[in-house]
C-alpha positions as CSV (number, residue, x, y, z in Angstrom):
1,X,2.1,-2.2,-14.2
2,X,4.2,-5.3,-13.1
3,X,5.2,-5.5,-9.5
4,X,7.7,-8.2,-8.5
5,X,7.3,-9.1,-4.8
6,X,9.5,-11.4,-2.8
7,X,7.3,-13.8,-0.9
8,X,9.5,-16.4,0.9
9,X,10.7,-18.9,-0.2
10,X,10.3,-17.8,-3.8
11,X,9.6,-14.8,-6.0
12,X,6.0,-14.1,-7.0
13,X,4.9,-11.8,-9.8
14,X,1.8,-9.7,-9.4
15,X,0.2,-7.5,-12.0
16,X,-1.1,-4.4,-10.2
17,X,-4.4,-3.5,-11.8
18,X,-4.7,0.1,-10.6
19,X,-2.6,2.7,-8.8
20,X,-2.6,2.5,-5.0
21,X,-5.3,4.5,-3.3
22,X,-5.8,5.4,0.3
23,X,-7.8,2.8,2.3
24,X,-9.3,5.4,4.8
25,X,-9.9,2.9,7.5
26,X,-9.8,3.9,11.1
27,X,-7.1,2.3,13.3
28,X,-4.7,3.4,16.1
29,X,-2.3,5.9,14.6
30,X,-4.3,6.7,11.5
31,X,-4.6,10.2,9.9
32,X,-7.5,11.3,12.2
33,X,-5.4,10.7,15.3
34,X,-2.7,13.2,14.3
35,X,-2.6,16.9,14.6
36,X,-0.8,19.1,12.0
37,X,2.9,18.3,12.1
38,X,2.4,15.0,13.9
39,X,3.3,11.6,12.6
40,X,0.7,9.1,11.5
41,X,0.4,5.9,9.4
42,X,-1.2,6.1,6.0
43,X,-2.5,3.0,4.1
44,X,-2.9,2.4,0.4
45,X,-4.1,-0.7,-1.5
46,X,-4.9,-1.9,-5.0
47,X,-6.1,-5.0,-6.7
48,X,-3.6,-7.4,-8.3
49,X,-3.5,-10.8,-10.0
50,X,-0.8,-13.4,-10.3
51,X,0.2,-15.5,-13.3
52,X,-2.6,-17.9,-12.7
53,X,-5.2,-15.1,-12.5
54,X,-5.7,-15.4,-8.8
55,X,-6.9,-12.2,-7.2
56,X,-5.0,-10.4,-4.5
57,X,-5.0,-7.1,-2.6
58,X,-1.6,-5.3,-2.3
59,X,-1.3,-3.1,0.8
60,X,1.2,-0.4,1.7
61,X,1.7,1.3,5.1
62,X,3.8,4.4,5.3
63,X,4.8,6.8,8.1
64,X,3.7,10.3,7.3
65,X,3.7,13.8,8.8
66,X,0.3,15.4,8.7
67,X,0.5,18.4,6.4
68,X,3.8,17.3,4.8
69,X,2.6,14.4,2.7
70,X,4.2,13.8,-0.7
71,X,2.5,15.6,-3.6
72,X,0.5,13.3,-5.9
73,X,1.6,10.3,-3.8
74,X,4.9,10.4,-5.7
75,X,7.2,10.3,-2.7
76,X,6.2,6.9,-1.3
77,X,8.4,3.8,-1.7
78,X,5.9,1.7,-3.7
79,X,8.3,-1.2,-3.9
80,X,8.1,-1.4,0.0
81,X,4.9,-3.5,0.1
82,X,3.5,-4.2,3.6
83,X,1.2,-7.0,2.9
84,X,-0.4,-9.1,0.1
85,X,-3.8,-10.7,0.8
86,X,-6.0,-13.1,-1.2
87,X,-9.0,-11.2,-2.5
88,X,-12.5,-12.3,-3.4
């Protein structure tokens, strides 16, 4: 899967190595803070590499309603990347 991300001041290409999966870390506003029907923030990440083979972690954060999440994670806007970090 090829994901083209805009990283100012130029475009960077990252090859996403797996599908995004939930991070399950605890932070203010995470799933565990919400009751059924309340809004929370869900996080996903996956490993990626650039053209030079450097490793990165792509992170997405989405607002969600507990109990009304998209089925099979198909309703998230995957092109709306929240963060890209260098990975070990």
